[in-house]
DOLUMLUM-646946 format. One record per residue (C-alpha): residue in three letters; x, y, z. Coordinates in pm, whole numbers, plus 50000, padded with zeros to 5 digits. Layout:
! DOLUMLUM-646946
+------+-------+-------+-------+
: type :    xx :    yy :    zz :
+------+-------+-------+-------+
:  ALA :     X :     Y :     Z :
...
+------+-------+-------+-------+
***
This chain:
! DOLUMLUM-646946
+------+-------+-------+-------+
: type :    xx :    yy :    zz :
+------+-------+-------+-------+
:  MET : 11451 : 85027 : 21778 :
:  ALA : 11389 : 84828 : 22089 :
:  ILE : 11753 : 84683 : 22086 :
:  VAL : 11884 : 85028 : 22021 :
:  ALA : 11665 : 85164 : 22332 :
:  LEU : 11799 : 84861 : 22565 :
:  SER : 12162 : 84908 : 22453 :
:  ALA : 12146 : 85292 : 22560 :
:  LEU : 11999 : 85191 : 22908 :
:  LEU : 12281 : 84948 : 22962 :
:  PHE : 12544 : 85208 : 22855 :
:  ALA : 12394 : 85458 : 23090 :
:  CYS : 12384 : 85216 : 23397 :
:  GLY : 12749 : 85125 : 23317 :
:  ASN : 12847 : 85486 : 23325 :
:  LYS : 12664 : 85541 : 23660 :
:  GLN : 12841 : 85234 : 23794 :
:  GLN : 13215 : 85366 : 23699 :
:  GLN : 13120 : 85709 : 23845 :
:  SER : 12997 : 85569 : 24184 :
:  GLY : 13302 : 85367 : 24264 :
:  GLY : 13348 : 85085 : 23988 :
:  ASP : 13384 : 84743 : 24121 :
:  PHE : 13199 : 84819 : 24441 :
:  GLY : 12853 : 84832 : 24273 :
:  ASN : 12620 : 85127 : 24222 :
:  GLY : 12670 : 85257 : 24576 :
:  PRO : 12902 : 85536 : 24693 :
:  ALA : 13261 : 85516 : 24715 :
:  PRO : 13389 : 85271 : 24980 :
:  THR : 13531 : 85398 : 25313 :
:  LEU : 13873 : 85258 : 25389 :
:  LYS : 14119 : 85321 : 25654 :
:  VAL : 14431 : 85502 : 25535 :
:  MET : 14759 : 85600 : 25701 :
:  ALA : 15050 : 85810 : 25592 :
:  LEU : 15380 : 85663 : 25638 :
:  GLN : 15639 : 85823 : 25879 :
:  PRO : 15990 : 85701 : 25970 :
:  ARG : 16010 : 85515 : 26285 :
:  THR : 16276 : 85328 : 26493 :
:  VAL : 16251 : 84958 : 26498 :
:  THR : 16451 : 84653 : 26647 :
:  LEU : 16521 : 84360 : 26441 :
:  ASN : 16601 : 84019 : 26603 :
:  SER : 16828 : 83779 : 26436 :
:  GLU : 16790 : 83417 : 26600 :
:  TYR : 17066 : 83145 : 26587 :
:  PRO : 17069 : 82812 : 26723 :
:  ALA : 17335 : 82779 : 26998 :
:  SER : 17504 : 82499 : 27175 :
:  ILE : 17590 : 82564 : 27536 :
:  GLN : 17928 : 82500 : 27683 :
:  GLY : 18079 : 82577 : 28020 :
:  GLN : 18355 : 82801 : 28072 :
:  GLN : 18598 : 82508 : 28145 :
:  ASN : 18533 : 82159 : 28074 :
:  ILE : 18816 : 81987 : 28244 :
:  GLU : 18901 : 81584 : 28237 :
:  ILE : 18995 : 81443 : 28548 :
:  ARG : 19253 : 81162 : 28493 :
:  PRO : 19473 : 80973 : 28725 :
:  LYS : 19846 : 81036 : 28695 :
:  VAL : 19942 : 80714 : 28834 :
:  ASP : 19831 : 80337 : 28799 :
:  GLY : 19613 : 80178 : 29074 :
:  PHE : 19269 : 80082 : 29187 :
:  VAL : 18989 : 80323 : 29251 :
:  GLU : 18966 : 80305 : 29619 :
:  LYS : 18732 : 80596 : 29733 :
:  ILE : 18487 : 80808 : 29555 :
:  TYR : 18405 : 81115 : 29740 :
:  VAL : 18156 : 81278 : 29493 :
:  ASP : 17858 : 81197 : 29307 :
:  GLU : 17745 : 81272 : 28949 :
:  GLY : 17604 : 81624 : 28946 :
:  SER : 17748 : 81726 : 29274 :
:  VAL : 17869 : 82099 : 29282 :
:  VAL : 18243 : 82114 : 29407 :
:  LYS : 18485 : 82384 : 29499 :
:  LYS : 18838 : 82409 : 29397 :
:  GLY : 19071 : 82190 : 29596 :
:  GLN : 18791 : 81949 : 29703 :
:  LEU : 18900 : 81597 : 29735 :
:  LEU : 18730 : 81363 : 29454 :
:  PHE : 18907 : 81024 : 29436 :
:  LYS : 19140 : 80802 : 29629 :
:  ILE : 19366 : 80581 : 29417 :
:  ASN : 19529 : 80279 : 29583 :
:  ASN : 19871 : 80149 : 29487 :
:  PRO : 20095 : 80034 : 29776 :
:  GLN : 20403 : 80041 : 29551 :
:  TYR : 20406 : 80417 : 29577 :
:  ALA : 20411 : 80430 : 29955 :
:  GLN : 20696 : 80173 : 29925 :
:  ASP : 20885 : 80370 : 29699 :
:  GLU : 20858 : 80655 : 29935 :
:  ARG : 20999 : 80465 : 30246 :
:  THR : 21294 : 80317 : 30003 :
:  ALA : 21370 : 80681 : 29889 :
:  ALA : 21355 : 80809 : 30263 :
:  ALA : 21610 : 80520 : 30350 :
:  GLY : 21822 : 80605 : 30061 :
:  ILE : 21870 : 80955 : 30187 :
:  LYS : 22000 : 80831 : 30524 :
:  THR : 22241 : 80608 : 30352 :
:  ALA : 22362 : 80901 : 30127 :
:  GLN : 22360 : 81140 : 30424 :
:  ALA : 22604 : 80881 : 30610 :
:  ASP : 22819 : 80869 : 30312 :
:  VAL : 22862 : 81252 : 30294 :
:  ASN : 22936 : 81262 : 30658 :
:  THR : 23215 : 81007 : 30623 :
:  ALA : 23358 : 81171 : 30322 :
:  ARG : 23349 : 81497 : 30496 :
:  LEU : 23553 : 81333 : 30803 :
:  GLN : 23799 : 81195 : 30561 :
:  VAL : 23864 : 81551 : 30441 :
:  GLU : 23890 : 81667 : 30778 :
:  LYS : 24141 : 81398 : 30874 :
:  VAL : 24364 : 81454 : 30569 :
:  LYS : 24354 : 81819 : 30572 :
:  PRO : 24607 : 81882 : 30853 :
:  LEU : 24826 : 81611 : 30754 :
:  VAL : 24876 : 81778 : 30416 :
:  GLU : 24937 : 82126 : 30580 :
:  LYS : 25214 : 81951 : 30797 :
:  ASP : 25363 : 81798 : 30470 :
:  ILE : 25310 : 81446 : 30630 :
:  ILE : 25111 : 81333 : 30305 :
:  SER : 25089 : 81475 : 29949 :
:  HIS : 24823 : 81730 : 29858 :
:  TYR : 24693 : 81484 : 29604 :
:  GLU : 24535 : 81279 : 29893 :
:  LEU : 24348 : 81611 : 30014 :
:  GLU : 24201 : 81661 : 29672 :
:  SER : 24103 : 81288 : 29626 :
:  ALA : 23917 : 81331 : 29956 :
:  GLN : 23739 : 81648 : 29870 :
:  LEU : 23626 : 81491 : 29532 :
:  THR : 23497 : 81190 : 29721 :
:  LEU : 23291 : 81424 : 29930 :
:  GLU : 23167 : 81606 : 29629 :
:  THR : 23038 : 81271 : 29477 :
:  LYS : 22870 : 81174 : 29804 :
:  LYS : 22690 : 81502 : 29805 :
:  ALA : 22573 : 81451 : 29457 :
:  ALA : 22450 : 81103 : 29543 :
:  LEU : 22273 : 81276 : 29829 :
:  ALA : 22112 : 81512 : 29596 :
:  GLN : 21998 : 81232 : 29383 :
:  ALA : 21841 : 81048 : 29680 :
:  GLU : 21653 : 81353 : 29773 :
:  ALA : 21512 : 81406 : 29426 :
:  ALA : 21399 : 81037 : 29434 :
:  LEU : 21222 : 81084 : 29769 :
:  GLU : 21044 : 81402 : 29611 :
:  ASN : 20947 : 81192 : 29314 :
:  ALA : 20812 : 80932 : 29528 :
:  ARG : 20619 : 81176 : 29746 :
:  ILE : 20489 : 81338 : 29421 :
:  ASN : 20355 : 80999 : 29307 :
:  VAL : 20197 : 80940 : 29655 :
:  ALA : 20023 : 81271 : 29621 :
:  TYR : 19881 : 81182 : 29299 :
:  THR : 19690 : 80892 : 29457 :
:  THR : 19455 : 81159 : 29602 :
:  ILE : 19284 : 81370 : 29322 :
:  TYR : 19149 : 81709 : 29403 :
:  SER : 18924 : 81925 : 29201 :
:  PRO : 19117 : 82195 : 28995 :
:  VAL : 18817 : 82453 : 28958 :
:  ASP : 18479 : 82516 : 29104 :
:  GLY : 18215 : 82330 : 28901 :
:  VAL : 17984 : 82046 : 28842 :
:  ILE : 18079 : 81679 : 28853 :
:  GLY : 17977 : 81489 : 28530 :
:  SER : 17926 : 81112 : 28491 :
:  LEU : 18152 : 80865 : 28699 :
:  PRO : 18233 : 80556 : 28443 :
:  TYR : 18466 : 80398 : 28709 :
:  LYS : 18324 : 80244 : 29012 :
:  LEU : 18505 : 80143 : 29330 :
:  GLY : 18782 : 79878 : 29257 :
:  SER : 18833 : 79984 : 28905 :
:  LEU : 19186 : 79957 : 28774 :
:  VAL : 19266 : 80280 : 28618 :
:  ASN : 19591 : 80452 : 28481 :
:  SER : 19697 : 80768 : 28273 :
:  THR : 19639 : 80615 : 27949 :
:  THR : 19273 : 80502 : 28030 :
:  ALA : 19036 : 80576 : 27751 :
:  GLN : 18765 : 80775 : 27961 :
:  PRO : 18869 : 81010 : 28239 :
:  LEU : 18758 : 80948 : 28597 :
:  THR : 18493 : 81255 : 28556 :
:  MET : 18461 : 81574 : 28396 :
:  VAL : 18431 : 81900 : 28603 :
:  TYR : 18230 : 82171 : 28409 :
:  ASN : 18295 : 82519 : 28539 :
:  THR : 17962 : 82676 : 28449 :
:  SER : 17989 : 83020 : 28651 :
:  THR : 18014 : 83159 : 28305 :
:  ILE : 17868 : 82977 : 28007 :
:  TYR : 17950 : 83020 : 27632 :
:  ALA : 17672 : 82983 : 27355 :
:  TYR : 17830 : 82880 : 27025 :
:  PHE : 17628 : 82972 : 26710 :
:  ALA : 17683 : 82976 : 26348 :
:  VAL : 17643 : 83280 : 26090 :
:  ASN : 17647 : 83271 : 25729 :
:  GLU : 17914 : 83400 : 25493 :
:  LYS : 17709 : 83703 : 25414 :
:  GLU : 17654 : 83800 : 25769 :
:  LEU : 18026 : 83757 : 25855 :
:  LEU : 18118 : 83991 : 25557 :
:  ASN : 17881 : 84247 : 25683 :
:  PHE : 18022 : 84219 : 26004 :
:  SER : 18367 : 84257 : 25882 :
:  ARG : 18300 : 84540 : 25663 :
:  ASP : 18344 : 84861 : 25828 :
:  SER : 18380 : 85222 : 25704 :
:  SER : 18673 : 85258 : 25920 :
:  THR : 18966 : 85051 : 25794 :
:  ASN : 19149 : 85091 : 26129 :
:  THR : 18870 : 84953 : 26334 :
:  SER : 18996 : 84652 : 26537 :
:  LEU : 18783 : 84330 : 26601 :
:  SER : 18763 : 84403 : 26945 :
:  ALA : 18604 : 84752 : 26868 :
:  LYS : 18357 : 84582 : 26623 :
:  LEU : 18251 : 84338 : 26902 :
:  LYS : 18190 : 84610 : 27150 :
:  ARG : 17923 : 84788 : 26909 :
:  ILE : 17720 : 84456 : 26894 :
:  PRO : 17441 : 84525 : 27152 :
:  PRO : 17375 : 84286 : 27452 :
:  VAL : 17228 : 83954 : 27330 :
:  THR : 16942 : 83759 : 27459 :
:  LEU : 16940 : 83378 : 27523 :
:  VAL : 16592 : 83206 : 27453 :
:  LEU : 16611 : 82873 : 27636 :
:  SER : 16463 : 82552 : 27514 :
:  ASP : 16125 : 82579 : 27668 :
:  GLY : 16074 : 82912 : 27491 :
:  THR : 16150 : 83109 : 27800 :
:  ILE : 16398 : 83429 : 27805 :
:  TYR : 16710 : 83371 : 28015 :
:  ASP : 16720 : 83621 : 28302 :
:  HIS : 17113 : 83765 : 28207 :
:  LEU : 17178 : 83948 : 27890 :
:  GLY : 17507 : 83809 : 27696 :
:  LYS : 17773 : 83957 : 27496 :
:  VAL : 17915 : 83843 : 27168 :
:  GLU : 18314 : 83800 : 27266 :
:  ALA : 18452 : 83636 : 26978 :
:  VAL : 18422 : 83561 : 26608 :
:  ASN : 18587 : 83266 : 26414 :
:  GLY : 18700 : 83413 : 26099 :
:  LEU : 18737 : 83063 : 25961 :
:  ILE : 18443 : 82977 : 25734 :
:  ASN : 18337 : 82605 : 25752 :
:  THR : 18347 : 82495 : 25364 :
:  ALA : 18098 : 82222 : 25409 :
:  THR : 17832 : 82459 : 25591 :
:  GLY : 17948 : 82797 : 25476 :
:  SER : 17910 : 82932 : 25805 :
:  ALA : 18156 : 83062 : 26084 :
:  ASN : 18113 : 83017 : 26449 :
:  GLU : 18062 : 83313 : 26698 :
:  ARG : 18074 : 83286 : 27066 :
:  ALA : 17839 : 83460 : 27333 :
:  ALA : 17906 : 83473 : 27711 :
:  PHE : 17634 : 83467 : 27979 :
:  VAL : 17684 : 83466 : 28366 :
:  ASN : 17530 : 83161 : 28527 :
:  PRO : 17511 : 83249 : 28894 :
:  ARG : 17231 : 83010 : 28985 :
:  GLY : 17360 : 82723 : 28765 :
:  LEU : 17059 : 82728 : 28551 :
:  LEU : 17240 : 82668 : 28226 :
:  HIS : 17426 : 82325 : 28177 :
:  THR : 17708 : 82203 : 27927 :
:  GLY : 17557 : 82037 : 27639 :
:  SER : 17202 : 82194 : 27644 :
:  SER : 17071 : 82398 : 27367 :
:  ALA : 16928 : 82735 : 27311 :
:  THR : 16897 : 83030 : 27073 :
:  VAL : 17096 : 83340 : 27070 :
:  ARG : 16876 : 83655 : 26981 :
:  ILE : 17090 : 83942 : 26852 :
:  PRO : 16902 : 84278 : 26807 :
:  LYS : 16964 : 84523 : 26552 :
:  VAL : 16810 : 84885 : 26600 :
:  LEU : 16723 : 85071 : 26282 :
:  LYS : 16636 : 85438 : 26293 :
:  ASP : 16405 : 85636 : 26075 :
:  VAL : 16292 : 85369 : 25847 :
:  LEU : 15937 : 85285 : 25685 :
:  VAL : 15754 : 85010 : 25839 :
:  VAL : 15430 : 84859 : 25697 :
:  PRO : 15199 : 84599 : 25859 :
:  GLN : 15228 : 84254 : 25705 :
:  ASN : 14832 : 84236 : 25673 :
:  VAL : 14827 : 84530 : 25448 :
:  THR : 15033 : 84364 : 25182 :
:  TYR : 15001 : 84102 : 24929 :
:  GLU : 15212 : 83891 : 24727 :
:  LEU : 15224 : 83827 : 24359 :
:  GLN : 15503 : 83626 : 24194 :
:  ASP : 15704 : 83661 : 24491 :
:  LYS : 15656 : 84034 : 24506 :
:  HIS : 15533 : 84255 : 24778 :
:  PHE : 15253 : 84491 : 24689 :
:  VAL : 15043 : 84761 : 24881 :
:  TYR : 14761 : 84984 : 24779 :
:  LEU : 14875 : 85339 : 24738 :
:  VAL : 14630 : 85625 : 24781 :
:  ASP : 14703 : 85915 : 24558 :
:  ALA : 14564 : 86285 : 24561 :
:  GLN : 14218 : 86204 : 24399 :
:  ASN : 14177 : 85900 : 24656 :
:  LYS : 14232 : 85651 : 24375 :
:  LEU : 14407 : 85329 : 24446 :
:  THR : 14710 : 85224 : 24286 :
:  ASN : 14921 : 84900 : 24290 :
:  GLN : 15260 : 84958 : 24436 :
:  SER : 15548 : 84708 : 24434 :
:  ILE : 15759 : 84755 : 24755 :
:  THR : 16107 : 84579 : 24844 :
:  VAL : 16132 : 84481 : 25209 :
:  MET : 16416 : 84352 : 25435 :
:  ASP : 16470 : 83991 : 25460 :
:  GLN : 16416 : 84011 : 25836 :
:  THR : 16091 : 84129 : 25989 :
:  ALA : 16012 : 84305 : 26305 :
:  GLY : 15730 : 84087 : 26413 :
:  GLN : 15427 : 84110 : 26205 :
:  TYR : 15576 : 84410 : 26012 :
:  TYR : 15789 : 84453 : 25705 :
:  VAL : 16065 : 84721 : 25678 :
:  VAL : 16031 : 84878 : 25340 :
:  THR : 16367 : 84939 : 25163 :
:  GLY : 16212 : 85077 : 24811 :
:  GLY : 15900 : 85173 : 24661 :
:  LEU : 15754 : 85405 : 24931 :
:  LYS : 15851 : 85735 : 25072 :
:  VAL : 15781 : 85944 : 25384 :
:  GLY : 15418 : 86086 : 25355 :
:  ASP : 15290 : 85815 : 25126 :
:  LYS : 14952 : 85731 : 25200 :
:  ILE : 14856 : 85337 : 25181 :
:  VAL : 14541 : 85135 : 25265 :
:  ALA : 14565 : 85034 : 25624 :
:  GLU : 14334 : 84735 : 25619 :
:  GLY : 14309 : 84404 : 25410 :
:  ALA : 14384 : 84439 : 25041 :
:  ASN : 14264 : 84122 : 24917 :
:  ASN : 13930 : 84249 : 24768 :
:  LEU : 14056 : 84576 : 24636 :
:  ARG : 14123 : 84665 : 24271 :
:  ASP : 14364 : 84914 : 24104 :
:  GLY : 14188 : 85229 : 24007 :
:  THR : 13911 : 85205 : 24271 :
:  VAL : 13817 : 85538 : 24418 :
:  ILE : 13776 : 85542 : 24768 :
:  LYS : 13667 : 85748 : 25083 :
:  PRO : 13968 : 85783 : 25299 :
:  ALA : 13931 : 85758 : 25691 :
:  ALA : 14221 : 85814 : 25908 :
:  ALA : 14370 : 85491 : 26059 :
:  ASN : 14457 : 85468 : 26436 :
:  THR : 14842 : 85425 : 26385 :
:  ASP : 14906 : 85395 : 26755 :
:  GLN : 14667 : 85096 : 26735 :
:  ILE : 14831 : 84953 : 26423 :
:  TYR : 15181 : 84989 : 26566 :
:  LYS : 15128 : 84879 : 26903 :
:  GLY : 15317 : 84556 : 26861 :
:  LEU : 15618 : 84731 : 26735 :
:  LYS : 15908 : 84747 : 26952 :
+------+-------+-------+-------+
***
């Protein structure tokens, strides 16, 4: 009889425990913050490592042989288009110019002599003193001398061009790179290294790679007649995150997409352009391109109200009887800060527990309290 009485007592206590909240002991139902899901507009950022290149990276090479006589700039100098950079010394070109100039004088004298001969023969032919053949021969000689004069003038022009090549000017505005050759170095047009590089960084290009899936999503469009340029215009302005983690002052624009996929990496290159008025960005530096994507009328849940089990995400759904139910959800790969964008498992108006879900159990009856959604979503942009 004592055993029966003890069993009845334990059974009664168990019933009281279940009626008063189950796993939370004999007390009343626990009070938990609950929020009803409403559609929101969020911005997701995709980030890609990028390599910075100048708008123009121009090799400065000599077109003639000679020794480096003068260097008018230093490494890192800012130069303007047409500014003098180098002087190449080769006396041979100056000598060639003088020789060509003398050749013109000789050729001009020959032309004058041939012209006098024509003028001498012409009246004699008109008077039938000599044959017409003599006049034609003199005229042909004059034409030959004129051709020789033209060749001499061309030789002088070539000599002057070679002399001009001994002074090297900057073809663009930019910044001077390294100077591998010092004063007295012998250089020519086939030298392995250029005299220097001029980097035009007034506008810089950030090159980054996207995977094949992202390229496919970009290429797919509801309108088959949409051109590539129209698709690029729809990409919002992008942000550049510098190597020290700071945000670059100017927004950029994606200007080009390389449709060729690298079979080794499975990615394709894209190019974003940024203005660089202060010269802060340099060729060869690294950064991160951040591309925003605005999603309208989507459901967003804080990550801290979810838990994972076997690579799946769960939240606690609160039904009309205030009972908790485990609800599996699907979320986007990208996240908006400390939030998940829900793509399945929840709908507008569903109520979920808005605080930590680690110590909760399915079937628990709770006392809901309205959560401050402004506070919950304050970090969402």
